[in-house]
C-alpha positions in Angstrom: 38.9 -48.2 75.1 37.8 -45.4 73.4 38.6 -45.5 69.5 40.4 -42.3 69.7 42.9 -43.6 72.5 43.2 -47.0 70.7 44.6 -44.9 67.3 46.9 -43.1 69.3 48.3 -46.1 70.8 48.5 -47.9 67.2 50.0 -45.5 65.6 52.3 -44.5 68.7 53.5 -47.8 68.9 54.2 -48.4 65.1 56.1 -45.0 65.3 58.2 -46.2 68.0 58.9 -49.3 66.0 59.9 -47.7 62.7 62.2 -45.1 64.6 63.6 -47.9 67.0 64.8 -50.1 63.6 66.1 -46.9 61.9 68.3 -46.4 65.1 69.4 -49.8 65.5 70.4 -50.2 61.7 71.9 -46.5 61.3 74.1 -46.6 58.2 77.5 -46.2 58.9 79.0 -46.1 55.6 77.9 -45.1 51.8 77.3 -48.9 50.8 75.1 -49.3 53.7 73.3 -46.0 53.0 72.8 -46.6 49.6 72.0 -50.2 49.1 71.9 -51.6 52.8 75.3 -53.4 52.3 74.5 -55.5 49.7 73.5 -58.6 51.9 69.6 -58.3 52.2 68.2 -61.9 52.2 66.0 -62.1 48.8 62.8 -62.8 51.1 63.2 -60.1 53.2 63.8 -57.7 50.4 60.7 -58.9 48.6 58.9 -57.8 51.6 60.3 -54.6 51.8 60.1 -54.2 48.1 56.4 -54.8 48.7 56.1 -52.2 51.3 58.1 -49.8 49.2 55.7 -50.1 46.2 52.2 -50.7 48.3 52.4 -46.8 48.8 49.3 -44.5 49.8 48.3 -45.1 46.1 47.8 -48.9 46.8 46.5 -48.8 50.2 44.7 -45.8 50.8 43.5 -44.7 47.1 43.4 -47.7 44.9 39.9 -49.4 46.2 38.7 -45.8 46.4 39.2 -45.3 42.4 37.8 -48.7 42.2 34.7 -48.2 44.1 33.9 -44.9 42.2 35.1 -46.3 38.6 34.0 -49.8 38.9 35.4 -51.5 35.7 37.8 -48.9 34.9 39.5 -49.0 37.8 41.1 -52.6 36.7 43.7 -50.7 34.8 45.5 -50.0 38.1 45.3 -53.8 39.1 46.5 -55.0 35.8 49.2 -52.4 35.6 50.7 -52.1 38.8 51.0 -56.1 39.2 52.0 -56.8 35.5 54.8 -54.3 36.0 56.7 -56.6 38.3 56.8 -59.4 35.6 58.6 -57.2 33.1 60.9 -56.1 36.2 61.6 -59.7 37.0 62.1 -60.9 33.4 63.9 -57.6 31.8 66.0 -55.7 34.3 66.2 -56.9 37.8 68.9 -59.6 37.6 70.9 -57.4 34.8 71.0 -54.4 37.0 72.2 -56.2 39.9 74.8 -58.0 37.8 76.0 -54.7 36.9 76.7 -54.0 40.6 76.2 -50.3 41.1 74.2 -48.0 43.6 71.9 -46.1 41.9 69.9 -46.0 38.2 71.7 -43.0 37.0 74.9 -44.9 37.7 74.2 -47.7 35.4 72.8 -45.1 32.9 76.3 -42.8 33.2 78.4 -45.9 33.2 76.7 -47.7 30.3 76.7 -44.6 28.1 80.4 -43.6 29.2 78.9 -40.0 29.7 78.6 -37.6 32.5 75.9 -36.0 30.5 73.7 -39.0 30.2 74.2 -39.4 34.1 72.8 -36.1 34.5 70.0 -36.3 32.2 69.2 -39.4 34.3 69.3 -37.9 37.7 67.1 -35.1 36.3 64.6 -37.7 35.2 64.7 -39.6 38.3 64.0 -36.4 40.3 60.9 -35.4 38.1 59.4 -39.0 38.8 60.4 -39.2 42.4 58.8 -35.7 43.2 55.6 -36.5 41.3 55.6 -39.8 43.1 56.2 -38.5 46.5 53.4 -35.7 46.6 51.0 -38.7 46.4 52.5 -40.1 49.6 52.7 -36.9 51.4 49.2 -36.2 50.4 48.1 -39.7 51.9 49.9 -39.2 55.2 48.0 -35.8 55.3 44.9 -37.5 55.0 45.5 -40.1 57.5 46.6 -37.9 60.3 43.8 -35.3 59.5 40.9 -37.7 60.3 42.7 -40.2 63.0 44.8 -37.5 65.0 42.5 -34.7 64.4 45.0 -32.0 62.9 44.4 -30.1 59.7 45.4 -32.2 56.3 48.8 -29.6 56.1 49.9 -30.1 59.7 49.5 -34.0 58.8 52.0 -33.7 56.0 54.6 -31.8 58.2 54.4 -34.4 61.0 54.9 -37.0 58.3 57.8 -35.2 57.2 59.3 -35.2 60.4 58.8 -39.2 60.8 60.3 -39.8 57.3 63.2 -37.6 58.5 64.1 -39.5 61.6 64.4 -43.1 59.9 65.3 -42.1 56.2 67.8 -39.2 57.0 69.6 -41.7 59.6 69.1 -45.2 58.8 69.4 -44.8 55.0 68.7 -47.8 52.8 69.9 -50.1 55.8 67.5 -48.8 58.0 64.7 -48.4 55.3 64.9 -52.0 54.4 64.0 -53.3 57.9 61.8 -50.5 58.6 59.8 -51.5 55.3 59.7 -54.9 56.9 58.0 -53.9 59.9 55.9 -51.5 57.7 54.9 -54.4 55.4 53.6 -56.5 58.5 51.7 -53.6 59.5 49.9 -52.4 56.3 49.0 -55.7 54.8 47.7 -56.6 58.4 45.3 -53.6 58.3 44.0 -53.8 55.1 43.4 -57.6 55.2 41.7 -57.7 58.6 38.8 -55.0 57.6 38.6 -56.8 54.3 37.7 -60.3 56.2 35.2 -58.5 58.6 33.1 -56.5 55.5 33.1 -59.6 53.3 31.5 -61.4 55.9 28.9 -58.8 56.9 28.1 -58.2 53.6 28.1 -61.6 52.2 28.7 -64.2 55.1 31.9 -65.1 53.3 35.0 -64.0 55.3 37.4 -64.3 52.4 36.9 -61.1 50.3 38.5 -62.5 46.9 35.5 -64.9 47.3 33.0 -62.7 48.9 33.2 -60.7 45.7 31.7 -63.2 43.8 29.0 -64.2 46.6 25.5 -63.4 46.9 24.5 -60.4 49.3 23.1 -60.9 53.0 19.8 -59.2 52.5 17.5 -62.0 51.0 17.4 -60.7 47.5 19.7 -63.5 46.2 21.7 -61.1 44.0 25.4 -61.2 43.7 27.2 -58.4 45.2 28.2 -57.2 41.4 24.7 -57.7 40.5 23.3 -55.4 43.1 25.7 -52.9 42.9 24.9 -52.8 39.0 21.2 -52.3 39.9 21.3 -49.7 42.6 23.7 -47.8 40.5 21.8 -47.6 37.6 18.7 -46.9 39.4 20.4 -43.7 40.6 21.3 -42.7 37.1 24.9 -44.1 36.7 26.2 -46.7 34.4 26.5 -50.0 35.6 29.4 -50.8 37.9 30.7 -53.8 35.4 30.7 -51.4 32.5 33.6 -49.3 31.4 33.4 -45.9 30.3 37.2 -45.4 28.7 37.8 -46.3 25.6 40.0 -49.3 24.4 43.0 -47.6 23.4 43.0 -45.5 26.6 42.7 -48.8 28.8 45.5 -50.1 26.8 47.5 -47.3 27.4 46.9 -46.8 30.8 47.6 -50.2 31.5 51.0 -50.2 29.5 52.1 -46.8 31.2 51.5 -48.3 34.7 53.2 -51.8 33.7 56.6 -50.2 31.9 56.5 -47.4 34.2 56.5 -50.2 37.2 59.9 -51.4 35.6 61.2 -48.1 35.2 61.0 -46.7 38.6 64.2 -45.8 40.4 62.8 -46.4 44.1 61.8 -50.0 43.1 64.9 -50.8 40.8 67.6 -49.8 43.3 66.0 -52.2 46.1 67.4 -55.2 43.6 70.9 -53.6 44.2 70.8 -54.6 47.9 70.7 -58.5 47.6 74.0 -60.4 47.3 73.8 -61.6 43.8 71.8 -61.6 40.3 69.8 -64.5 40.9 68.8 -63.1 44.3 67.4 -60.2 42.4 65.1 -62.2 40.3 63.8 -64.4 43.4 63.0 -61.0 45.3 61.0 -59.7 42.4 58.9 -63.2 42.7 58.7 -62.9 46.5 57.6 -59.0 46.0 54.9 -60.5 43.5 53.5 -62.8 46.0 53.4 -60.2 49.0 51.8 -57.3 46.6 49.5 -59.9 45.3 47.9 -60.2 48.8 46.5 -56.9 48.9 45.6 -56.5 45.2 43.7 -59.3 44.7 41.7 -57.9 47.8 41.3 -54.6 46.5 38.2 -55.1 44.1 36.2 -56.6 46.8 37.0 -53.8 49.2 35.9 -51.2 46.4 33.1 -52.8 45.8 32.0 -53.3 49.4 32.7 -49.9 50.3 30.3 -48.5 47.3 27.6 -50.7 48.7 28.0 -49.7 52.3 28.7 -46.0 51.5 24.9 -45.9 49.4 23.0 -47.6 52.3 24.4 -45.4 54.9 24.1 -41.9 53.3 21.5 -42.0 50.5 18.2 -40.6 51.5 19.3 -40.2 55.0 18.5 -37.3 56.6 21.5 -35.3 57.6 20.2 -34.6 61.2 20.3 -38.3 61.1 23.9 -39.0 59.6 26.1 -41.6 60.6 28.8 -40.2 63.1 31.8 -41.2 60.3 30.0 -38.7 58.0 30.4 -36.0 60.4 34.1 -37.1 61.1 35.0 -36.9 57.7 33.2 -33.9 56.7 34.9 -31.7 59.9 38.2 -32.6 57.6 36.8 -31.1 54.6 37.0 -34.5 53.2 32.8 -34.7 52.5 30.4 -32.3 51.9 26.7 -31.8 51.4 24.6 -29.4 49.7 20.8 -29.8 50.3 19.7 -29.0 46.6 16.1 -29.4 47.1 15.5 -28.4 50.6 14.5 -31.9 52.0 17.0 -32.1 54.6 17.7 -35.6 53.0 21.2 -36.4 51.5 20.8 -37.7 47.9 23.6 -39.5 46.0 23.2 -39.1 42.0 24.9 -38.4 38.9 27.1 -35.5 38.5 28.9 -33.1 40.8 27.8 -31.6 43.7 30.4 -28.9 44.0 32.6 -27.2 41.5 36.0 -29.1 42.0 36.9 -29.8 45.8 34.6 -27.8 48.3 35.7 -24.7 49.6 34.2 -24.4 52.9 32.6 -21.2 54.8 33.2 -20.7 58.4 29.3 -20.7 59.6 27.5 -23.8 59.4 24.1 -23.9 57.4 20.5 -24.2 58.7 20.9 -28.2 59.0 24.3 -27.7 60.7 26.0 -28.6 57.7 29.3 -27.4 56.6 28.3 -24.4 53.9 30.1 -24.7 50.6 30.9 -21.6 48.7 31.7 -23.2 45.2 28.3 -25.3 44.8 27.9 -26.6 41.3 25.0 -25.8 39.0 21.4 -27.2 39.9 21.5 -29.6 36.7 22.1 -32.8 38.6 20.5 -34.4 41.4 24.0 -35.2 43.4 24.1 -33.4 46.8 27.1 -35.2 48.0 31.0 -34.7 47.8 33.3 -37.4 48.9 36.8 -37.4 48.3 37.8 -40.8 46.8 41.0 -41.3 49.0 39.2 -41.6 52.0 37.1 -44.9 51.3 39.3 -47.7 52.6 40.3 -45.3 55.5 36.4 -44.9 56.3 35.3 -48.6 55.3 35.6 -49.9 59.0 33.7 -46.9 60.3 31.0 -47.1 57.8 30.9 -50.8 58.6 30.7 -50.4 62.2 33.6 -52.3 62.9 35.5 -52.4 66.3 37.3 -49.0 67.3 40.8 -51.6 67.4 40.5 -52.5 63.6 39.9 -48.3 62.7 42.8 -47.7 64.7 44.8 -50.7 62.7 43.8 -48.9 59.6 45.1 -45.8 60.7 48.4 -47.3 61.5 48.2 -49.2 58.2 47.8 -46.4 56.1 50.6 -44.3 57.7 52.7 -47.5 57.3 52.2 -47.4 53.4 52.6 -43.8 52.7 55.9 -43.5 54.6 57.4 -46.6 53.5 57.1 -45.2 49.7 58.3 -41.6 50.9 61.3 -43.1 52.6 62.5 -45.2 49.5 61.6 -42.4 47.3 63.6 -39.9 49.6 66.7 -42.2 49.2 66.7 -42.5 45.7 66.6 -38.7 45.4 69.3 -38.2 48.2 71.7 -40.8 46.5 71.3 -39.4 43.0 72.2 -36.0 44.1 75.1 -37.1 46.6 76.7 -40.3 44.4 75.7 -39.3 41.1 75.8 -35.5 41.0 78.7 -35.0 43.5 80.7 -37.9 43.4 80.6 -39.1 40.1 80.3 -35.5 38.2 81.2 -32.5 40.0 83.3 -33.6 43.2 85.1 -36.9 42.4 87.5 -36.2 45.1 84.8 -35.8 47.8 85.7 -38.3 50.8 83.2 -41.2 51.7 82.3 -39.2 54.9 81.5 -36.0 52.7 79.3 -38.3 50.4 77.3 -39.3 53.7 76.8 -36.4 55.0 75.9 -34.9 51.6 73.4 -37.8 50.9 71.8 -36.8 54.5 71.8 -33.2 53.6 69.9 -33.8 50.4 67.4 -36.1 51.9 66.6 -33.5 54.5 66.0 -31.2 51.2 64.2 -33.4 49.5 61.6 -33.7 52.5 60.8 -30.0 52.4 60.1 -30.3 48.8 58.3 -33.5 49.5 56.1 -31.7 52.0 54.9 -28.8 49.9 54.0 -31.1 47.0 52.0 -33.0 50.0 50.2 -29.7 50.8 49.5 -28.8 47.1 49.1 -31.8 45.2 47.6 -31.6 41.4 45.1 -34.3 41.9 44.2 -37.5 44.1 46.9 -39.8 45.6 46.6 -42.7 42.9 46.1 -40.1 40.1 49.2 -38.5 41.1 51.2 -41.7 41.2 50.0 -42.7 38.1 51.8 -39.9 36.5 54.9 -40.7 38.0 54.6 -44.0 36.0 53.9 -42.4 32.8 57.1 -40.4 33.3 59.3 -43.3 34.3 57.8 -45.2 31.2 58.8 -42.4 28.8 62.2 -41.5 30.3 64.3 -44.4 32.3 62.6 -47.8 31.1 64.0 -47.3 27.5 67.3 -46.4 28.5 68.0 -49.1 30.5 66.3 -51.4 28.3 68.3 -50.6 25.6 71.4 -50.2 27.6 70.9 -54.1 28.7 70.0 -55.3 25.4 71.5 -53.1 22.5 75.2 -53.0 22.0 74.5 -50.5 19.4 72.8 -47.8 21.6 75.2 -45.0 22.2 75.0 -42.2 24.5 74.1 -39.5 22.0 70.9 -41.7 21.0 70.0 -42.4 25.0 70.3 -38.6 25.8 67.9 -37.7 23.0 65.5 -40.3 23.5 65.2 -39.5 27.3 64.9 -35.9 26.9 62.3 -36.3 24.3 60.2 -38.7 26.3 60.3 -36.9 29.5 59.9 -33.5 27.7 56.8 -34.7 25.9 55.2 -36.5 28.5 55.6 -33.8 31.2 54.4 -31.1 29.0 51.3 -33.4 27.8 50.5 -34.2 31.7 51.4 -30.1 32.7 49.2 -29.0 29.9 45.8 -31.1 31.1 46.4 -31.2 34.8 48.1 -28.0 35.9 47.7 -25.2 33.2 44.5 -26.3 31.1 42.3 -28.4 33.3 39.3 -27.2 31.8 40.3 -28.7 28.3 41.1 -32.4 29.9 38.3 -34.2 28.1 38.5 -36.9 25.4 37.9 -34.8 22.7 41.2 -32.8 23.1 43.1 -35.9 24.2 46.3 -36.9 21.3 44.8 -40.2 19.7 41.8 -40.6 22.7 44.8 -41.1 24.9 44.4 -39.2 28.9 47.3 -38.0 30.8 47.3 -41.2 32.9 48.2 -43.2 29.3 50.5 -40.8 27.6 53.5 -42.2 29.0 53.4 -44.7 26.4 53.4 -42.6 23.5 56.3 -40.9 25.5 58.2 -43.9 25.5 57.6 -44.5 21.8 58.9 -41.3 20.9 62.0 -42.1 23.3 62.7 -45.3 21.5 62.2 -43.8 18.2 64.2 -40.6 18.6 67.2 -43.0 20.6 67.3 -45.6 17.9 67.4 -42.6 14.8 70.1 -40.5 16.6 72.2 -43.9 17.3 72.1 -44.5 13.7 73.6 -41.4 12.6 76.2 -41.1 15.2 79.5 -43.1 16.6 79.1 -46.4 17.7 79.8 -46.9 21.4 83.5 -48.1 22.4 84.4 -51.8 22.0 84.7 -52.0 26.0 80.8 -51.1 26.1 80.3 -54.0 24.2 82.0 -56.3 26.9 80.1 -54.5 29.6 77.0 -55.7 28.0 78.0 -59.0 27.4 79.3 -59.1 31.2 75.8 -58.0 32.2 74.1 -60.5 30.1 75.8 -63.9 30.9 73.2 -66.0 32.8 75.5 -66.6 35.5 74.6 -65.5 39.4 
């Protein structure tokens, strides 16, 4: 069976499964829409949490970043897994014991303030829409290559799929859909990793293959060969880092703390029966996540080796089919700088930013790019880092069914997280803004209708951000973690562990942390990207890591303001004690 037919079959069957589950699990009440009725088994919830967590950034983009960044890419592995330890120990059981539907619900009640609730909703919306931009971009990339449609049309198709099972099923439908999506995405990630590890090293276990010798008779280990090959091409060694120690620390910390403050992850722990189940869910989620995260370094290293072997110094006329496939989707480009008809890889940019393609082909049949970079480097190839995991099976000449499986897995990863984010956006609008703030008299039926309308509106905004994203998938997602670390995490943490923290302090801290972090990221990534170099960064901290400084400012401002304003009412102290009593 042709590869393209298999792709249509695998993707079609997976979509039918997701939509079928959503229809069968359709939410009939606000409790089912918001927290799946509150009775989800911890193991099932752990699997759904892992799917919610392992987004397009994890499945599609993380190994690509590791492939091209080497040692520097380890910050994503450390930050994104370490955050679950913080979440399990510091937040999840206490928030479940509190027994509400949303993160703004906790903040509004704990800080006895509608204003605090509204500020929390604003923080949540900033975080969620930043995060969802990466997911929708990932959906567009997968659709563009494997279903042979433009990226923007792929985003629109993804919007339609998410609409069906997120808006109809609510958290109840999404929970069980995400269990199915986890099974699809982890199988899709591990199978090609086993194949490629065996082809490169003779060891089918990728975690062990990364530390094995290469099957080329050289006797070199995988990382040794990568170091030598990259240094011969003018790059730094794969195992050396270029980031400063302070930036590595801040990015890792921002990702860890941001994980513990992400609203779409936290809300998953509201769906289990009791507080002890929330802690168990976090443990199971970490196990399920570790399957992919311990495999990603090997996938990245093998991808970089295979990419260099199949492209460098190869005549464009003899370029492998996968190269032409991705080139036709505007995600790979070649410019023949020296006129020899061969593709050369090297240090530097082949083009000024992402390539802007012209209509007519060049003299070698290549896509002509209008924004070629200066000829002061030898690199002739542009490759979008987000394609490496998706292209890996094609580069390694794996069977068509493996390629089809990866397509289904990439879509499962992106769609599962997009659905979770849409739900927290819709529930914060319908429950926290309408029911708890502006229209307390609204009926349950009206609230459910408002939640579905809010989810529908959020899908359109998410689609726009997917079409015009401010960076790579994993990069965009990293900014969401910085915003979460700087805004929601301190308010939640102090709400649980500090009886003295009051509404004035919490509000001032959230506004300060969010504003500083958003403006810093916006300046270097949106308004003045040409100034995004280390010499201009505050304390040498990149936009990806600035959330740590935003968090410190949040804590400092909140504590200072609380010190000089009225203490919380006595009943808030009793509430904090009740939350922290170590019982189920």
